[in-house]
C-alpha positions in Angstrom: -9.2 41.9 10.4 -9.2 45.2 8.5 -6.8 47.0 6.2 -7.4 50.3 4.4 -11.0 50.3 5.6 -11.7 46.8 4.2 -13.0 44.3 6.7 -11.8 40.7 6.1 -14.0 37.9 7.4 -12.7 34.6 6.2 -15.3 32.9 8.4 -18.0 33.8 5.9 -16.8 30.8 3.8 -17.1 28.4 6.8 -20.7 29.3 7.7 -22.6 26.3 6.4 -21.7 22.7 5.3 -22.6 23.6 1.7 -20.2 26.6 1.7 -17.4 24.5 3.3 -18.0 21.8 0.7 -18.0 24.3 -2.2 -14.7 25.9 -1.3 -12.8 22.8 0.0 -9.3 22.8 -1.4 -8.7 19.0 -0.9 -11.2 16.3 -1.8 -11.3 12.6 -1.3 -12.7 10.2 -3.8 -13.0 6.4 -3.6 -11.0 6.1 -6.8 -8.0 7.6 -4.9 -7.9 4.8 -2.4 -6.2 1.4 -2.4 -7.3 -1.3 0.0 -4.5 -3.6 1.4 -5.7 -7.2 1.7 -4.0 -10.3 3.3 -4.6 -13.8 2.2 -3.2 -16.8 4.1 -2.7 -20.2 2.6 -4.6 -23.0 4.3 -7.1 -21.0 6.2 -10.6 -22.4 6.3 -12.2 -19.2 7.5 -11.1 -15.6 7.9 -8.7 -15.0 10.8 -9.1 -11.7 12.7 -5.9 -9.7 13.2 -5.8 -8.9 16.9 -3.7 -5.7 16.6 -5.8 -4.4 13.7 -9.5 -4.4 14.8 -11.8 -5.0 11.8 -9.0 -6.5 9.6 -8.6 -10.2 8.8 -6.3 -12.6 7.1 -8.5 -13.9 4.3 -9.1 -17.3 2.9 -8.9 -17.7 -0.8 -12.7 -17.8 -1.0 -13.2 -14.7 1.1 -10.5 -12.8 -0.7 -12.5 -12.9 -3.9 -15.5 -11.5 -2.1 -13.4 -8.7 -0.6 -12.0 -7.7 -3.9 -15.5 -7.7 -5.4 -16.7 -5.5 -2.6 -13.8 -3.1 -3.2 -14.7 -2.9 -6.9 -18.3 -2.3 -6.2 -17.4 0.5 -3.7 -15.5 2.3 -6.5 -12.1 1.9 -4.9 -9.1 2.6 -7.1 -7.4 -0.7 -6.4 -6.3 -3.4 -4.0 -2.8 -4.3 -2.8 -2.4 -8.0 -2.2 -0.1 -9.7 0.4 0.3 -13.4 0.5 1.1 -15.5 3.6 2.4 -19.0 2.7 2.2 -22.2 4.7 5.9 -23.0 3.9 8.8 -20.6 4.3 12.5 -21.0 3.5 15.7 -19.0 3.4 15.2 -17.6 -0.2 11.4 -17.1 -0.1 10.9 -19.6 -2.9 7.1 -19.5 -2.6 7.2 -15.8 -3.5 7.7 -16.5 -7.2 6.2 -20.1 -7.4 3.7 -20.3 -10.2 1.0 -21.6 -7.9 2.2 -19.8 -4.8 -0.4 -18.1 -2.6 0.2 -14.6 -3.9 0.0 -15.7 -7.5 -3.2 -17.6 -6.7 -4.5 -14.4 -5.0 -3.8 -12.3 -8.0 -5.7 -14.7 -10.2 -8.6 -14.7 -7.7 -8.7 -10.9 -7.7 -8.7 -10.8 -11.5 -11.6 -13.2 -11.7 -13.5 -11.3 -9.1 -13.2 -8.0 -10.9 -14.2 -9.6 -14.2 -17.3 -11.2 -12.8 -20.7 -9.6 -13.3 -22.5 -8.4 -10.2 -24.8 -11.1 -8.8 -27.8 -8.8 -8.9 -27.4 -8.6 -12.7 -26.8 -4.9 -12.6 -24.0 -5.1 -15.1 -20.2 -5.4 -14.9 -18.3 -4.2 -11.9 -16.3 -1.0 -12.1 -12.7 -1.5 -13.1 -10.2 -1.9 -10.3 -6.4 -2.1 -10.3 -4.8 -5.3 -8.9 -1.5 -4.6 -7.2 0.9 -7.1 -5.6 3.5 -6.6 -3.0 6.9 -7.6 -4.5 8.9 -8.4 -1.5 10.3 -11.5 0.2 9.6 -10.8 3.9 6.3 -12.8 4.0 8.0 -15.8 2.3 11.3 -16.1 4.2 11.9 -18.1 7.3 14.0 -15.3 8.7 11.5 -12.5 8.0 13.9 -10.2 6.2 13.1 -8.6 2.8 15.9 -10.3 1.0 18.3 -13.2 0.8 20.9 -13.4 3.6 24.7 -13.8 3.0 26.9 -16.1 5.1 27.2 -13.4 7.8 23.5 -13.1 8.1 23.3 -9.7 6.3 20.8 -9.0 3.6 22.6 -9.5 0.2 21.3 -6.6 -1.9 22.3 -8.0 -5.4 21.3 -11.6 -4.7 17.9 -10.2 -3.6 17.4 -8.2 -6.8 17.3 -11.5 -8.8 14.6 -12.8 -6.5 12.6 -9.6 -6.9 12.8 -9.8 -10.7 11.5 -13.4 -10.6 8.7 -12.4 -8.3 7.7 -9.4 -10.5 7.5 -11.6 -13.6 5.5 -14.3 -11.8 3.1 -11.6 -10.5 2.7 -10.1 -13.9 2.1 -13.5 -15.5 -0.6 -14.2 -12.9 -2.4 -11.0 -13.9 -1.1 -8.1 -11.6 -1.6 -4.7 -13.1 1.0 -3.2 -10.8 4.0 -4.8 -9.0 5.2 -3.0 -5.9 8.8 -3.6 -4.8 8.8 -2.6 -1.1 12.1 -4.0 0.1 14.3 -0.9 -0.4 17.1 -2.7 -2.2 19.4 -0.5 -4.3 18.6 -0.9 -8.0 15.4 -2.9 -7.5 13.3 -0.8 -10.0 15.8 -1.1 -12.8 16.2 -4.8 -12.3 12.5 -5.4 -12.3 11.8 -3.2 -15.3 14.4 -5.1 -17.3 13.0 -8.5 -16.3 9.4 -7.5 -17.0 10.3 -6.1 -20.4 12.3 -9.2 -21.4 9.4 -11.4 -20.4 7.0 -9.4 -22.6 5.3 -7.4 -19.8 6.2 -3.9 -21.0 2.8 -2.6 -19.8 3.1 -3.8 -16.2 3.3 -0.8 -13.9 6.0 -0.5 -11.2 5.0 1.3 -8.0 8.2 1.8 -6.1 8.3 2.0 -2.3 10.8 4.8 -2.7 11.0 6.5 0.7 10.2 3.7 3.1 11.3 4.3 6.7 12.3 1.9 9.4 9.2 2.8 11.4 7.8 1.7 14.7 4.3 2.0 13.1 4.7 -1.3 11.2 4.1 -3.4 14.4 0.5 -4.6 13.7 1.5 -5.4 10.1 3.9 -8.0 11.4 0.9 -9.8 13.0 -1.0 -9.5 9.8 1.6 -11.4 7.8 2.8 -13.7 10.6 6.2 -12.2 10.3 9.2 -14.4 11.3 11.5 -11.4 11.8 13.9 -11.1 14.7 15.7 -7.9 15.0 15.0 -5.0 12.6 15.4 -3.8 9.0 17.4 -0.6 9.7 20.2 -1.6 7.4 18.0 -1.2 4.3 14.9 0.8 5.4 15.5 4.5 6.0 16.4 6.3 9.1 13.4 8.3 10.3 15.7 11.3 11.0 16.5 11.7 7.3 14.6 13.9 4.9 17.0 14.6 2.0 17.8 10.9 1.8 14.2 10.2 1.1 14.2 12.6 -1.8 17.3 11.0 -3.2 15.7 7.6 -3.0 12.7 8.8 -4.9 15.0 10.5 -7.5 16.9 7.2 -8.0 13.7 5.2 -8.5 12.4 7.8 -11.0 15.7 7.6 -12.9 15.4 3.8 -13.0 11.9 3.9 -14.6 9.4 3.8 -11.7 5.9 4.5 -13.0 4.8 5.6 -9.5 6.6 6.3 -6.2 5.5 5.9 -2.6 6.2 7.4 0.8 5.7 5.0 3.7 4.5 5.6 6.4 2.3 8.5 5.6 1.1 10.3 8.7 4.5 10.9 10.4 6.2 11.7 7.1 3.9 14.4 5.5 6.9 16.6 5.0 8.6 13.9 2.9 5.4 13.3 1.0 5.0 17.0 0.1 8.6 17.3 -1.0 8.4 14.1 -3.2 5.2 15.3 -4.7 6.7 18.7 -5.5 9.5 17.1 -7.5 7.9 14.0 -9.0 6.6 13.9 -12.5 4.8 10.6 -11.9 1.9 9.8 -9.5 2.8 9.7 -5.8 1.4 7.2 -3.4 1.4 7.1 0.4 0.6 4.2 2.7 -1.3 4.9 5.9 0.2 1.9 7.7 -1.1 -0.6 10.2 0.1 1.3 13.3 -1.5 4.5 12.1 -4.8 2.6 11.6 -4.6 0.8 14.9 -3.9 3.9 16.9 -7.1 5.5 15.6 -9.0 2.3 16.3 -7.7 2.0 19.9 -8.4 5.6 20.7 -11.9 5.4 19.2 -12.6 2.2 21.1 -11.8 4.0 24.3 -14.1 6.9 23.4 -11.2 9.3 23.2 -11.8 10.4 19.6 -14.5 10.2 16.9 -13.5 7.3 14.7 -15.1 8.5 11.5 -13.9 12.1 11.9 -10.3 11.0 12.8 -10.0 8.6 9.9 -11.3 11.1 7.4 -9.1 13.9 8.8 -6.0 11.7 8.7 -6.5 10.5 5.1 -7.5 14.1 4.0 -4.2 15.3 5.4 -2.3 12.7 3.4 -4.1 13.8 0.2 -3.5 17.5 1.1 0.2 16.8 1.5 0.4 15.6 -2.1 -0.6 12.0 -2.4 -2.4 11.1 -5.7 -3.3 7.6 -4.3 -3.5 6.4 -0.7 -3.2 2.9 0.6 -5.4 2.7 3.7 -7.3 0.1 5.7 -10.1 2.7 5.9 -10.7 2.6 2.1 -14.1 0.8 2.3 -15.3 2.9 5.2 -14.3 6.1 3.5 -16.0 5.1 0.3 -19.2 4.4 2.3 -18.9 7.7 4.2 -18.4 9.7 1.0 -21.5 8.2 -0.5 
């Protein structure tokens, strides 16, 4: 408390809300947040996701309204996931010109471009991102094409990702987001985008994506067909240096942004990636992280708002420039 006669009282700066706000080292802003959205082909009305209270699979009509709401709230972007009616071994609907994800991208673009219904002028700009992965589109639920032995064929999958990325860019995606953890995916996608004339399309690479238990509710959200696990291509939660190597490889291949996923249990990885990356760093507060807070809050064990804000602030403090979170709209409202 004292040294050489000087009395140190750090608590002085914590005495009032105004002081705490003035000296806060980490701040949240709606523009830092990206809202994941699910759209399911053939739905006539939104379908609640049982394991993710408050989240739904959207119809194409309600997706447009959700994107408009996100733009009006000042969010930085939306990440779109498509759930097709028909799946097959190669996930052919993933790059179909009129597949559900490409339709969703066009709906999102239109929603952002529309004027507000109250005639208060154009909506704020919003970045439209698309998940560039096959797991929602395959009948086996894996993130890639399988070989004759039932293993994910890395190089055959790269061709599918390249086709998906071009289809998404053609539909109007600002950002394509390869999330399958295939070796060489960023380089392959960059080459395909450039050859197709989409040099300005951004690649957000899921660089350090771990084989996490916290993805469980997401499987419900996309009606996953997966049996088994993805440990042969997603990372071992025990490994830290490997996550940094993965990020370095994606940066070397031309990634415009890199991501750590999940966020909350991997803040050490996030901090280390942020310290060495010369491009923006994203983190994904995944479905299980969201659902744990929701479940505890529903039981009265924690304060929902305080816990959500604290968890997302921690992700920002650890080094994330942008955060994918299902709390994005709530946080934007609370910050107002």
